[in-house]
DRENDO-1510 file (C-alpha; in Angstrom, 1 decimal, always signed):
<recs>
REC; n; res; u; v; w
REC; 1; MET; +78.8; +79.4; +122.3 .
REC; 2; GLY; +82.3; +78.0; +121.4 .
REC; 3; PHE; +84.4; +78.7; +118.2 .
REC; 4; ALA; +85.5; +76.3; +115.6 .
REC; 5; LYS; +88.9; +75.2; +116.1 .
REC; 6; CYS; +91.8; +75.7; +113.6 .
REC; 7; GLY; +93.3; +72.2; +113.4 .
REC; 8; LYS; +94.7; +70.6; +116.7 .
REC; 9; LYS; +96.4; +73.8; +117.8 .
REC; 10; ARG; +95.0; +75.6; +121.0 .
REC; 11; SER; +94.1; +79.1; +120.1 .
REC; 12; ILE; +93.2; +82.1; +122.2 .
REC; 13; PHE; +90.1; +82.1; +120.3 .
REC; 14; ASP; +89.1; +78.5; +121.4 .
REC; 15; ARG; +87.7; +80.0; +124.8 .
REC; 16; ASP; +83.9; +80.7; +124.9 .
REC; 17; LEU; +82.9; +84.5; +124.4 .
REC; 18; GLN; +79.5; +85.6; +123.9 .
REC; 19; LEU; +80.1; +87.2; +120.5 .
REC; 20; PRO; +77.2; +88.2; +118.3 .
REC; 21; PRO; +77.3; +86.3; +115.1 .
REC; 22; VAL; +78.8; +88.8; +112.8 .
REC; 23; LEU; +81.9; +89.0; +115.1 .
REC; 24; GLN; +81.9; +85.3; +115.2 .
REC; 25; ALA; +82.1; +85.2; +111.5 .
REC; 26; ARG; +84.6; +87.8; +111.3 .
REC; 27; LEU; +87.0; +86.1; +114.0 .
REC; 28; LEU; +86.8; +82.8; +112.1 .
REC; 29; PHE; +87.6; +84.5; +109.1 .
REC; 30; ILE; +90.8; +86.3; +110.5 .
REC; 31; LYS; +91.9; +82.9; +112.1 .
REC; 32; ILE; +91.2; +80.4; +109.0 .
REC; 33; ILE; +91.0; +82.2; +105.9 .
REC; 34; SER; +94.3; +82.7; +103.6 .
REC; 35; MET; +93.9; +84.7; +100.7 .
REC; 36; ASN; +95.5; +86.8; +98.2 .
REC; 37; ILE; +94.1; +89.8; +96.7 .
REC; 38; ILE; +94.6; +91.2; +93.1 .
REC; 39; SER; +94.7; +95.1; +92.9 .
REC; 40; THR; +94.5; +96.9; +89.5 .
REC; 41; PRO; +94.1; +100.6; +88.3 .
REC; 42; HIS; +90.7; +101.8; +89.3 .
REC; 43; LYS; +88.8; +105.4; +89.8 .
REC; 44; LEU; +87.4; +105.6; +93.0 .
REC; 45; GLY; +84.1; +107.8; +94.1 .
REC; 46; GLY; +81.9; +108.0; +97.2 .
REC; 47; LYS; +82.0; +107.7; +100.8 .
REC; 48; ILE; +83.6; +105.7; +103.3 .
REC; 49; THR; +83.5; +105.5; +107.3 .
REC; 50; VAL; +86.8; +104.1; +108.8 .
REC; 51; PRO; +86.4; +101.8; +112.1 .
REC; 52; GLY; +87.0; +102.9; +115.5 .
REC; 53; SER; +90.7; +103.4; +116.7 .
REC; 54; LYS; +92.5; +100.1; +117.7 .
REC; 55; SER; +94.6; +102.2; +120.1 .
REC; 56; HIS; +91.5; +103.8; +121.8 .
REC; 57; THR; +89.6; +100.6; +121.8 .
REC; 58; ILE; +92.4; +98.5; +123.6 .
REC; 59; ARG; +93.1; +101.3; +126.1 .
REC; 60; ALA; +89.2; +101.4; +126.8 .
REC; 61; LEU; +88.9; +97.6; +127.3 .
REC; 62; ILE; +91.9; +97.4; +129.7 .
REC; 63; LEU; +91.1; +100.2; +131.8 .
REC; 64; SER; +87.4; +99.4; +131.9 .
REC; 65; ALA; +88.4; +96.0; +133.1 .
REC; 66; LEU; +90.5; +97.6; +136.0 .
REC; 67; ALA; +87.4; +99.6; +137.1 .
REC; 68; GLU; +84.5; +99.1; +139.3 .
REC; 69; GLY; +81.1; +98.9; +137.6 .
REC; 70; LYS; +80.0; +98.6; +134.0 .
REC; 71; SER; +81.4; +100.7; +131.0 .
REC; 72; LYS; +79.9; +100.9; +127.8 .
REC; 73; ILE; +82.2; +101.3; +124.7 .
REC; 74; SER; +80.5; +102.5; +121.5 .
REC; 75; ASN; +81.9; +102.3; +118.3 .
REC; 76; PRO; +84.5; +99.8; +119.1 .
REC; 77; LEU; +87.0; +98.2; +116.6 .
REC; 78; SER; +86.3; +94.7; +116.1 .
REC; 79; SER; +89.6; +93.8; +114.7 .
REC; 80; ALA; +91.8; +90.8; +115.6 .
REC; 81; ASP; +93.7; +92.7; +117.8 .
REC; 82; CYS; +90.8; +94.2; +119.9 .
REC; 83; LEU; +89.2; +91.0; +120.0 .
REC; 84; SER; +92.5; +89.4; +121.6 .
REC; 85; ALA; +92.2; +92.2; +124.1 .
REC; 86; ALA; +88.6; +91.4; +124.8 .
REC; 87; ASN; +89.4; +87.8; +125.1 .
REC; 88; ALA; +92.2; +88.3; +127.6 .
REC; 89; ILE; +90.5; +90.6; +130.0 .
REC; 90; PRO; +88.2; +88.0; +131.4 .
REC; 91; LEU; +91.2; +86.0; +132.6 .
REC; 92; LEU; +91.6; +89.1; +135.3 .
REC; 93; GLY; +88.1; +88.7; +136.2 .
REC; 94; ALA; +86.3; +91.0; +134.0 .
REC; 95; GLY; +83.6; +90.4; +131.6 .
REC; 96; VAL; +82.7; +91.5; +128.0 .
REC; 97; ASP; +79.2; +91.5; +126.6 .
REC; 98; PHE; +79.4; +92.3; +122.9 .
REC; 99; GLY; +75.8; +92.9; +122.3 .
REC; 100; ASP; +75.2; +93.5; +118.6 .
REC; 101; GLY; +78.8; +94.5; +118.1 .
REC; 102; SER; +78.1; +98.3; +117.8 .
REC; 103; VAL; +78.4; +98.8; +121.9 .
REC; 104; TRP; +80.7; +96.6; +124.1 .
REC; 105; THR; +79.8; +96.4; +128.1 .
REC; 106; VAL; +82.7; +95.5; +130.0 .
REC; 107; SER; +82.0; +94.6; +133.8 .
REC; 108; GLY; +85.2; +95.8; +135.6 .
REC; 109; ALA; +86.7; +93.3; +138.0 .
REC; 110; GLY; +87.5; +96.6; +140.3 .
REC; 111; LYS; +88.7; +95.3; +143.7 .
REC; 112; ASN; +88.3; +91.7; +142.7 .
REC; 113; ILE; +90.8; +91.5; +139.8 .
REC; 114; HIS; +93.3; +88.9; +140.1 .
REC; 115; LEU; +96.3; +87.4; +138.3 .
REC; 116; PRO; +95.5; +85.8; +134.9 .
REC; 117; ASN; +94.1; +82.3; +135.5 .
REC; 118; ASP; +95.3; +81.2; +132.2 .
REC; 119; VAL; +98.4; +81.6; +129.9 .
REC; 120; VAL; +97.8; +85.1; +128.0 .
REC; 121; ASN; +98.2; +84.7; +124.3 .
REC; 122; VAL; +97.9; +88.0; +122.8 .
REC; 123; GLY; +97.6; +86.7; +119.2 .
REC; 124; ASN; +99.1; +89.4; +117.1 .
REC; 125; SER; +98.6; +92.2; +119.2 .
REC; 126; GLY; +101.8; +94.1; +120.5 .
REC; 127; SER; +99.8; +96.8; +122.2 .
REC; 128; LEU; +98.1; +94.0; +124.5 .
REC; 129; LEU; +101.5; +92.4; +125.2 .
REC; 130; TYR; +103.1; +95.5; +126.0 .
REC; 131; PHE; +100.0; +96.9; +128.0 .
REC; 132; LEU; +99.3; +93.8; +130.2 .
REC; 133; SER; +102.5; +92.4; +131.1 .
REC; 134; PRO; +103.3; +95.4; +133.3 .
REC; 135; ILE; +99.9; +95.4; +134.9 .
REC; 136; CYS; +100.3; +91.8; +135.6 .
REC; 137; SER; +103.6; +92.5; +137.6 .
REC; 138; THR; +101.3; +94.1; +140.4 .
REC; 139; PHE; +99.9; +90.8; +141.3 .
REC; 140; GLU; +101.3; +88.2; +143.5 .
REC; 141; GLY; +102.1; +85.1; +141.3 .
REC; 142; THR; +103.4; +84.1; +137.9 .
REC; 143; ALA; +102.0; +85.2; +134.6 .
REC; 144; VAL; +102.8; +83.8; +131.1 .
REC; 145; PHE; +102.4; +85.8; +127.8 .
REC; 146; THR; +102.8; +84.5; +124.4 .
REC; 147; GLY; +101.3; +85.1; +121.2 .
REC; 148; ASP; +101.4; +84.3; +117.1 .
REC; 149; SER; +104.6; +83.6; +115.1 .
REC; 150; SER; +104.9; +87.4; +114.7 .
REC; 151; ILE; +104.7; +88.4; +118.2 .
REC; 152; ARG; +107.0; +85.6; +119.3 .
REC; 153; LYS; +109.7; +87.7; +117.1 .
REC; 154; ARG; +109.1; +90.8; +118.7 .
REC; 155; PRO; +111.3; +91.8; +121.6 .
REC; 156; VAL; +110.4; +91.6; +125.2 .
REC; 157; HIS; +113.6; +92.2; +126.9 .
REC; 158; HIS; +113.0; +95.7; +127.4 .
REC; 159; VAL; +109.6; +95.0; +129.1 .
REC; 160; ALA; +111.4; +92.5; +131.5 .
REC; 161; ASP; +114.0; +95.2; +132.5 .
REC; 162; VAL; +111.4; +97.8; +133.4 .
REC; 163; ILE; +109.2; +95.3; +135.2 .
REC; 164; LYS; +112.4; +94.3; +137.3 .
REC; 165; GLN; +112.9; +98.1; +138.0 .
REC; 166; MET; +109.4; +98.2; +139.2 .
REC; 167; GLY; +110.2; +95.8; +142.0 .
REC; 168; ALA; +108.9; +92.5; +140.2 .
REC; 169; ASP; +110.6; +90.2; +138.1 .
REC; 170; ALA; +110.4; +88.9; +134.4 .
REC; 171; TRP; +112.3; +86.8; +131.9 .
REC; 172; CYS; +112.2; +85.1; +128.6 .
REC; 173; ALA; +111.0; +81.3; +128.9 .
REC; 174; VAL; +113.6; +80.4; +126.4 .
REC; 175; PRO; +117.2; +80.8; +127.7 .
REC; 176; GLY; +119.0; +83.2; +125.9 .
REC; 177; ALA; +116.1; +84.6; +123.9 .
REC; 178; THR; +114.8; +88.0; +123.9 .
REC; 179; THR; +111.2; +87.2; +122.7 .
REC; 180; CYS; +108.1; +85.8; +124.0 .
REC; 181; PRO; +107.0; +83.5; +125.8 .
REC; 182; LEU; +107.6; +86.2; +128.6 .
REC; 183; ILE; +107.2; +85.0; +132.2 .
REC; 184; VAL; +106.2; +87.8; +134.8 .
REC; 185; ARG; +106.4; +87.5; +138.5 .
REC; 186; GLY; +105.1; +89.9; +140.7 .
REC; 187; LYS; +104.7; +91.8; +143.2 .
REC; 188; ALA; +105.8; +95.1; +142.1 .
REC; 189; ASP; +106.0; +97.8; +144.5 .
REC; 190; GLY; +106.7; +100.8; +142.4 .
REC; 191; ARG; +109.1; +102.5; +144.7 .
REC; 192; ASN; +111.9; +102.8; +142.4 .
REC; 193; VAL; +112.0; +105.5; +139.5 .
REC; 194; VAL; +112.1; +103.4; +136.4 .
REC; 195; LYS; +114.4; +104.5; +133.7 .
REC; 196; THR; +114.4; +103.4; +130.3 .
REC; 197; GLU; +115.0; +104.4; +126.5 .
REC; 198; GLY; +111.9; +106.0; +125.1 .
REC; 199; SER; +112.7; +105.3; +121.7 .
REC; 200; ILE; +112.1; +101.7; +121.7 .
REC; 201; SER; +108.5; +101.7; +121.8 .
REC; 202; SER; +105.6; +103.8; +123.5 .
REC; 203; GLN; +103.5; +100.7; +124.2 .
REC; 204; TYR; +105.4; +99.4; +127.3 .
REC; 205; ILE; +105.5; +103.0; +128.8 .
REC; 206; THR; +101.8; +102.9; +128.5 .
REC; 207; GLY; +101.8; +99.7; +130.1 .
REC; 208; MET; +103.8; +101.1; +133.3 .
REC; 209; MET; +101.5; +104.1; +133.4 .
REC; 210; MET; +98.3; +101.8; +133.6 .
REC; 211; ALA; +100.2; +99.6; +136.0 .
REC; 212; ALA; +100.8; +102.6; +138.1 .
REC; 213; LEU; +96.7; +102.8; +138.7 .
REC; 214; ARG; +97.3; +99.5; +140.9 .
REC; 215; LEU; +100.4; +100.8; +143.0 .
REC; 216; PRO; +99.6; +102.8; +146.0 .
REC; 217; GLY; +102.3; +105.1; +145.4 .
REC; 218; GLY; +101.9; +105.4; +141.8 .
REC; 219; LEU; +104.9; +105.3; +139.4 .
REC; 220; ASN; +107.6; +107.8; +138.2 .
REC; 221; ILE; +109.2; +107.0; +134.9 .
REC; 222; GLU; +112.3; +108.7; +133.2 .
REC; 223; LEU; +112.7; +108.3; +129.5 .
REC; 224; SER; +115.6; +109.0; +127.4 .
REC; 225; ASP; +114.9; +110.2; +123.7 .
REC; 226; PRO; +111.2; +109.6; +123.9 .
REC; 227; LYS; +109.4; +108.8; +120.7 .
REC; 228; GLU; +105.7; +108.0; +119.6 .
REC; 229; THR; +105.0; +110.7; +122.1 .
REC; 230; PRO; +101.1; +111.2; +120.9 .
REC; 231; TYR; +100.5; +107.8; +122.2 .
REC; 232; LEU; +101.8; +108.7; +125.7 .
REC; 233; THR; +99.7; +111.9; +125.5 .
REC; 234; MET; +96.6; +109.5; +124.6 .
REC; 235; THR; +97.3; +107.3; +127.5 .
REC; 236; LYS; +97.7; +110.4; +129.9 .
REC; 237; VAL; +94.2; +111.4; +128.8 .
REC; 238; TRP; +92.8; +108.2; +129.3 .
REC; 239; LEU; +94.3; +107.9; +132.7 .
REC; 240; GLU; +92.9; +111.3; +133.6 .
REC; 241; GLU; +89.6; +110.3; +132.6 .
REC; 242; PHE; +89.6; +107.6; +135.3 .
REC; 243; GLY; +90.6; +110.0; +137.7 .
REC; 244; ALA; +94.4; +109.5; +138.0 .
REC; 245; GLN; +96.7; +112.4; +138.1 .
REC; 246; VAL; +99.4; +112.4; +135.5 .
REC; 247; GLN; +102.2; +114.8; +135.3 .
REC; 248; MET; +104.3; +114.6; +131.9 .
REC; 249; SER; +107.1; +117.2; +131.0 .
REC; 250; ASP; +106.9; +119.1; +127.8 .
REC; 251; ASP; +109.8; +117.1; +126.5 .
REC; 252; PHE; +108.0; +113.6; +127.5 .
REC; 253; LYS; +111.2; +112.9; +129.5 .
REC; 254; LYS; +109.6; +112.6; +133.0 .
REC; 255; ILE; +106.2; +110.9; +133.6 .
REC; 256; SER; +104.3; +110.7; +137.1 .
REC; 257; VAL; +101.3; +108.8; +137.8 .
REC; 258; THR; +99.1; +109.1; +140.9 .
REC; 259; PRO; +96.2; +106.6; +141.1 .
REC; 260; PRO; +92.9; +107.7; +142.3 .
REC; 261; ALA; +91.3; +106.1; +145.3 .
REC; 262; ARG; +89.1; +104.3; +143.2 .
REC; 263; LEU; +88.5; +103.5; +139.6 .
REC; 264; ASP; +85.1; +103.9; +138.5 .
REC; 265; ALA; +83.3; +102.6; +135.2 .
REC; 266; LYS; +82.8; +105.2; +132.3 .
REC; 267; ASP; +81.1; +105.2; +129.0 .
REC; 268; PHE; +83.0; +106.0; +126.0 .
REC; 269; ALA; +82.6; +106.5; +122.1 .
REC; 270; ILE; +85.7; +105.5; +120.3 .
REC; 271; PRO; +86.8; +107.8; +117.5 .
REC; 272; SER; +87.6; +106.7; +114.0 .
REC; 273; ASP; +91.2; +105.4; +113.1 .
REC; 274; TRP; +93.7; +107.8; +111.6 .
REC; 275; GLU; +95.9; +104.8; +111.1 .
REC; 276; GLY; +93.1; +103.4; +108.8 .
REC; 277; VAL; +92.0; +106.8; +107.4 .
REC; 278; ALA; +95.4; +106.8; +105.7 .
REC; 279; PHE; +94.8; +104.1; +103.2 .
REC; 280; PRO; +91.5; +105.3; +101.5 .
REC; 281; LEU; +93.3; +108.9; +101.7 .
REC; 282; ILE; +96.3; +107.8; +99.5 .
REC; 283; ALA; +94.3; +105.4; +97.2 .
REC; 284; ALA; +92.3; +108.6; +96.2 .
REC; 285; LEU; +95.3; +111.0; +96.0 .
REC; 286; LEU; +97.4; +108.7; +93.7 .
REC; 287; THR; +94.1; +108.0; +91.3 .
REC; 288; ASP; +91.9; +110.2; +89.5 .
REC; 289; SER; +89.3; +110.0; +92.2 .
REC; 290; LYS; +87.2; +112.0; +94.4 .
REC; 291; ILE; +86.0; +110.5; +97.7 .
REC; 292; THR; +84.7; +111.7; +101.2 .
REC; 293; ILE; +85.9; +110.0; +104.5 .
REC; 294; GLU; +83.5; +110.4; +107.3 .
REC; 295; ASN; +83.3; +110.4; +110.7 .
REC; 296; VAL; +86.9; +111.5; +111.2 .
REC; 297; ASP; +88.5; +112.3; +114.4 .
REC; 298; PHE; +89.6; +116.0; +114.6 .
REC; 299; SER; +90.4; +115.9; +118.3 .
REC; 300; GLY; +94.0; +115.7; +118.1 .
REC; 301; SER; +94.2; +112.5; +120.1 .
REC; 302; GLN; +95.9; +110.8; +117.4 .
REC; 303; GLY; +99.2; +111.6; +116.0 .
REC; 304; ASP; +98.6; +110.0; +112.7 .
REC; 305; ASP; +96.6; +113.0; +111.6 .
REC; 306; LYS; +99.7; +114.6; +110.9 .
REC; 307; ILE; +99.6; +112.9; +107.5 .
REC; 308; VAL; +97.3; +115.5; +106.2 .
REC; 309; ASP; +99.8; +118.2; +106.4 .
REC; 310; VAL; +102.6; +116.2; +105.0 .
REC; 311; LEU; +100.6; +115.3; +101.8 .
REC; 312; ARG; +99.4; +118.9; +101.5 .
REC; 313; SER; +102.9; +120.0; +101.5 .
REC; 314; VAL; +103.5; +118.3; +98.0 .
REC; 315; GLY; +100.3; +119.5; +96.6 .
REC; 316; ALA; +97.6; +117.2; +97.6 .
REC; 317; ASP; +93.8; +118.2; +97.7 .
REC; 318; ILE; +92.7; +117.5; +100.9 .
REC; 319; VAL; +89.7; +119.4; +102.6 .
REC; 320; CYS; +88.9; +119.0; +106.2 .
REC; 321; ASP; +85.5; +119.9; +107.5 .
REC; 322; LYS; +85.9; +119.6; +111.2 .
REC; 323; GLU; +82.3; +120.5; +112.1 .
REC; 324; ALA; +80.9; +117.6; +109.6 .
REC; 325; LYS; +83.9; +115.4; +110.8 .
REC; 326; THR; +84.9; +114.8; +107.1 .
REC; 327; LEU; +87.9; +114.9; +104.8 .
REC; 328; THR; +87.1; +115.2; +101.1 .
REC; 329; VAL; +90.3; +113.9; +98.8 .
REC; 330; THR; +90.7; +114.8; +95.3 .
REC; 331; GLY; +93.2; +113.0; +93.3 .
REC; 332; GLY; +94.6; +112.8; +90.0 .
REC; 333; LYS; +96.9; +116.0; +90.7 .
REC; 334; PRO; +100.5; +116.1; +90.3 .
REC; 335; LEU; +102.4; +115.6; +93.7 .
REC; 336; SER; +105.8; +117.3; +93.9 .
REC; 337; ALA; +108.6; +118.0; +96.3 .
REC; 338; ARG; +110.3; +120.1; +93.7 .
REC; 339; ASN; +109.3; +123.3; +95.5 .
REC; 340; LEU; +110.6; +122.3; +99.0 .
REC; 341; PRO; +114.1; +122.8; +100.1 .
REC; 342; ASP; +116.6; +120.6; +98.2 .
REC; 343; GLN; +113.7; +119.0; +96.2 .
REC; 344; THR; +113.1; +116.8; +99.3 .
REC; 345; LEU; +110.0; +116.1; +101.3 .
REC; 346; ARG; +111.4; +115.5; +104.8 .
REC; 347; VAL; +109.2; +113.3; +107.2 .
REC; 348; PRO; +110.1; +112.8; +110.7 .
REC; 349; ILE; +107.8; +110.0; +111.6 .
REC; 350; SER; +108.8; +109.0; +115.3 .
REC; 351; GLY; +105.3; +110.5; +116.2 .
REC; 352; PHE; +103.1; +108.7; +113.9 .
REC; 353; PRO; +105.3; +105.7; +112.9 .
REC; 354; ASP; +102.3; +103.6; +111.7 .
REC; 355; ALA; +101.9; +105.9; +108.7 .
REC; 356; ILE; +105.3; +104.8; +107.0 .
REC; 357; CYS; +103.5; +102.1; +105.2 .
REC; 358; ALA; +101.1; +104.4; +103.4 .
REC; 359; LEU; +103.6; +107.3; +102.9 .
REC; 360; ALA; +106.1; +105.1; +101.2 .
REC; 361; VAL; +103.4; +104.1; +98.8 .
REC; 362; ALA; +102.6; +107.7; +98.3 .
REC; 363; ALA; +106.3; +108.7; +97.9 .
REC; 364; CYS; +106.7; +106.6; +95.1 .
REC; 365; PHE; +104.3; +109.0; +93.0 .
REC; 366; ILE; +105.7; +112.1; +94.5 .
REC; 367; GLU; +108.1; +113.9; +92.1 .
REC; 368; GLY; +111.6; +114.4; +93.8 .
REC; 369; LYS; +112.9; +112.8; +96.9 .
REC; 370; THR; +111.2; +111.7; +100.2 .
REC; 371; ILE; +113.0; +111.0; +103.1 .
REC; 372; ILE; +111.1; +109.5; +106.1 .
REC; 373; GLU; +113.6; +109.9; +109.0 .
REC; 374; ASP; +113.6; +109.3; +112.7 .
REC; 375; ALA; +112.0; +106.1; +111.9 .
REC; 376; ALA; +114.0; +103.5; +114.0 .
REC; 377; VAL; +110.6; +102.5; +115.8 .
REC; 378; CYS; +109.4; +101.2; +112.5 .
REC; 379; ARG; +111.9; +98.4; +112.3 .
REC; 380; ARG; +110.4; +96.8; +115.8 .
REC; 381; LYS; +106.8; +96.6; +114.3 .
REC; 382; GLU; +105.0; +93.8; +113.1 .
REC; 383; THR; +107.8; +93.5; +110.6 .
REC; 384; ASP; +111.1; +95.6; +110.1 .
REC; 385; ARG; +108.9; +97.9; +108.1 .
REC; 386; ILE; +112.0; +100.0; +106.9 .
REC; 387; SER; +113.6; +97.0; +105.2 .
REC; 388; THR; +110.4; +95.5; +104.3 .
REC; 389; LEU; +109.1; +98.2; +102.4 .
REC; 390; LYS; +112.2; +98.6; +100.6 .
REC; 391; VAL; +112.3; +94.9; +99.5 .
REC; 392; GLU; +108.5; +94.7; +98.5 .
REC; 393; LEU; +108.3; +98.2; +97.0 .
REC; 394; GLU; +111.5; +97.7; +94.8 .
REC; 395; LYS; +109.7; +94.8; +93.1 .
REC; 396; ALA; +107.1; +97.1; +91.6 .
REC; 397; GLY; +109.9; +99.5; +90.2 .
REC; 398; ALA; +110.5; +101.8; +93.2 .
REC; 399; LYS; +114.1; +103.2; +93.8 .
REC; 400; ILE; +114.5; +103.3; +97.5 .
REC; 401; GLU; +117.5; +103.6; +99.9 .
REC; 402; GLU; +117.5; +102.5; +103.7 .
REC; 403; GLY; +119.5; +103.5; +106.7 .
REC; 404; PRO; +119.5; +102.7; +110.3 .
REC; 405; ASP; +116.5; +105.0; +110.9 .
REC; 406; TRP; +115.4; +106.2; +107.5 .
REC; 407; LEU; +114.0; +105.3; +104.2 .
REC; 408; ALA; +114.7; +107.5; +101.3 .
REC; 409; ILE; +112.4; +107.2; +98.3 .
REC; 410; TYR; +112.9; +108.5; +94.6 .
REC; 411; GLY; +109.6; +109.3; +93.3 .
REC; 412; GLY; +108.6; +109.4; +89.8 .
REC; 413; GLN; +110.0; +106.0; +88.7 .
REC; 414; LYS; +108.2; +103.7; +86.3 .
REC; 415; MET; +105.9; +101.6; +88.5 .
REC; 416; HIS; +104.7; +98.2; +87.5 .
REC; 417; GLY; +102.9; +95.2; +88.6 .
REC; 418; ALA; +104.4; +92.8; +91.1 .
REC; 419; GLN; +103.7; +90.0; +93.6 .
REC; 420; ILE; +104.2; +91.6; +97.1 .
REC; 421; GLN; +104.4; +89.6; +100.3 .
REC; 422; SER; +102.4; +91.0; +103.3 .
REC; 423; HIS; +104.8; +89.2; +105.9 .
REC; 424; ASP; +101.5; +89.1; +107.9 .
REC; 425; ASP; +101.8; +92.9; +108.5 .
REC; 426; HIS; +98.4; +94.5; +108.0 .
REC; 427; ARG; +99.7; +97.9; +107.0 .
REC; 428; ILE; +102.0; +96.2; +104.4 .
REC; 429; ALA; +99.0; +94.4; +102.8 .
REC; 430; MET; +96.6; +97.5; +102.9 .
REC; 431; ALA; +99.6; +99.6; +101.6 .
REC; 432; ALA; +100.3; +97.3; +98.7 .
REC; 433; ALA; +96.6; +97.3; +97.7 .
REC; 434; CYS; +96.7; +100.9; +97.2 .
REC; 435; LEU; +99.7; +100.7; +95.2 .
REC; 436; GLY; +97.9; +98.6; +92.7 .
REC; 437; LEU; +95.1; +101.2; +92.0 .
REC; 438; ALA; +97.7; +103.8; +90.9 .
REC; 439; LEU; +99.8; +101.6; +88.5 .
REC; 440; PRO; +99.5; +102.3; +84.7 .
REC; 441; ALA; +96.5; +100.3; +83.0 .
REC; 442; GLY; +97.0; +96.6; +82.5 .
REC; 443; GLU; +99.4; +96.1; +85.6 .
REC; 444; LYS; +98.4; +94.6; +88.8 .
REC; 445; ILE; +99.6; +94.0; +92.3 .
REC; 446; GLU; +99.1; +90.7; +93.9 .
REC; 447; ILE; +99.3; +90.6; +97.6 .
REC; 448; VAL; +100.0; +87.5; +99.3 .
REC; 449; GLY; +98.6; +86.9; +102.8 .
REC; 450; ALA; +96.3; +89.9; +102.1 .
REC; 451; GLU; +93.9; +88.7; +105.0 .
REC; 452; CYS; +96.1; +90.1; +107.7 .
REC; 453; ALA; +94.5; +93.6; +106.8 .
REC; 454; ALA; +91.7; +92.7; +109.3 .
REC; 455; VAL; +94.1; +92.8; +112.2 .
REC; 456; SER; +93.3; +96.8; +112.5 .
REC; 457; PHE; +90.8; +97.3; +109.5 .
REC; 458; PRO; +88.2; +94.6; +109.4 .
REC; 459; ARG; +86.4; +94.4; +105.9 .
REC; 460; PHE; +89.1; +96.6; +104.3 .
REC; 461; TYR; +88.8; +95.1; +100.9 .
REC; 462; GLU; +85.0; +95.1; +101.1 .
REC; 463; LEU; +84.6; +98.8; +102.3 .
REC; 464; MET; +87.3; +99.9; +99.7 .
REC; 465; ASN; +85.5; +98.1; +96.9 .
REC; 466; GLY; +82.3; +100.3; +97.9 .
REC; 467; LEU; +84.5; +103.0; +96.5 .
REC; 468; GLY; +85.1; +101.3; +93.5 .
REC; 469; CYS; +88.6; +99.8; +94.1 .
REC; 470; GLY; +87.9; +96.6; +92.3 .
REC; 471; PHE; +89.8; +94.3; +94.6 .
REC; 472; VAL; +89.4; +90.5; +93.6 .
REC; 473; GLU; +90.5; +87.5; +95.7 .
REC; 474; ARG; +92.6; +85.0; +93.7 .
</recs>
């Protein structure tokens, strides 16, 4: 069954995938519908379940594609980025059966895996780009990677550098460019120790770790100043699940991956996404509300769970029930950094950088000063999130300063309505929607390009409206 085309442009979604109707409709919505959302003050109540983790889902898809046999992935995140990954792995010889959407079955290519037989268009997924390009360097031949307008602004020169160190070759298709399209030519041998700056991104380091599964001698990686380290731990756990031996130093500066003799299929249940939990969490805290977030992942596999401790330190009422897998959030209470040293909440965020958007909005309502620091990696996401948050939140009355790797927010300002641009950044859009809920009566936030929330949180506005958010489309 085919998908409707968006105009005359070729899309990664033009290929035939056997998606169930609910995912077809969701995918068409993501690609075609452009909308603005109006967010106004509301009191919330009830329960919400956040979808599965994007980080876990994409790892599960790619590793299952490399394995022999069929892997079942339950509770997958059917977001745009994950569907991009599901659409890419058949190019390597794997197959995906989506069933009714609740359980995906991946038929691994195993020993028959091959060079992509078409251009790999990753859509908006940086994870897919940075994971798959090092893997493709292990094949004889040439692979080409591109993506949407946002992806084509994200740097890939660091990926090209490590692929060259792995014994293959890579370069940007446009002379003098540092962005996609990226051309990768194998075959990597993995005989060299790959040395790279760990502060750029954890994603391409994960890509090298995955690529090591296809290198007879594995791969040794040395990092300087590693950041986003919880994601490296997550990858380590996934590789070990498939039988690899992974040695990782306590400071994350040395990583060694030894592949198993054979990768065999596995069955997985994807945990809920802490990056998504952050938004109903702050929405409740900043309003006179009480909600319960269900099916919460307390395994420690996602660094973004640190947001709970951060918010508790300024007085947030958050109750974790690990047995029931729930968070109960009670809002309407003052949040203040006044009792902290220098009356300042300091948040080193390199371990969970995707929380910056939710935390920045929360900081606008925390008395005192909040400094989100060690945040340089946030400039290399879907947008430069440090600068974008400053520009957009100041429209609503926030007082913010920025530095090369930090954002300082002075809470307690008189916040008001504004029109906020999403910049096609899903987390900016969701954070702005939560901001509107906490404004004074009569004010509103209009989010332009709000549909991008579906990149990581399908049906975000619909599910949040189940709590009483009252989001309406303009």
